[in-house]
C-alpha angles and dihedrals in degrees: 000000000000125000092257094062095037095058108039118183124205116264118271092207118098112216138157124223121229127173108292094349145056124225122212100209116226132172096246106023143004124242110210117211130187121233089257091051094048095050089047092049091046092053092048093048094042092050090051092051092050100042103026086226115125099205139125120244095185133023090240089069090060091047092057093046089048091051092051092045090051093051091048091050092051093047101048130063095197099084088062098048122104092236094050095124091054092046090050093048092051092045092051091049093051092048094049095044090052091047093051092047089055101034105024131237102285105067135129088262091061089056095055117111109244096199096086094109 
């Protein structure tokens, strides 16, 4: 068994269970996921947290990410605004500043390569 499966960490995704579906709570809109989608998303996110490799191991993982991205696109006006790049830059900064305030400046996230795009 590899290190990833020997040392599982709890999920970092906050979700609520409802009969026959999971709901990823968001401020504007809910993204509903089936039980199959949530376990697939969990495995993808957990593997990333453990290996620092943002990669798909099965096409179903990409399907779930695409579903979430599509729902986010339909629920937010910002991606279609002229100043989207500035809005994104400011949002990223606020998120990371809050993260560092809570977690510090020497975490696994700080060690991630940011040249994956």
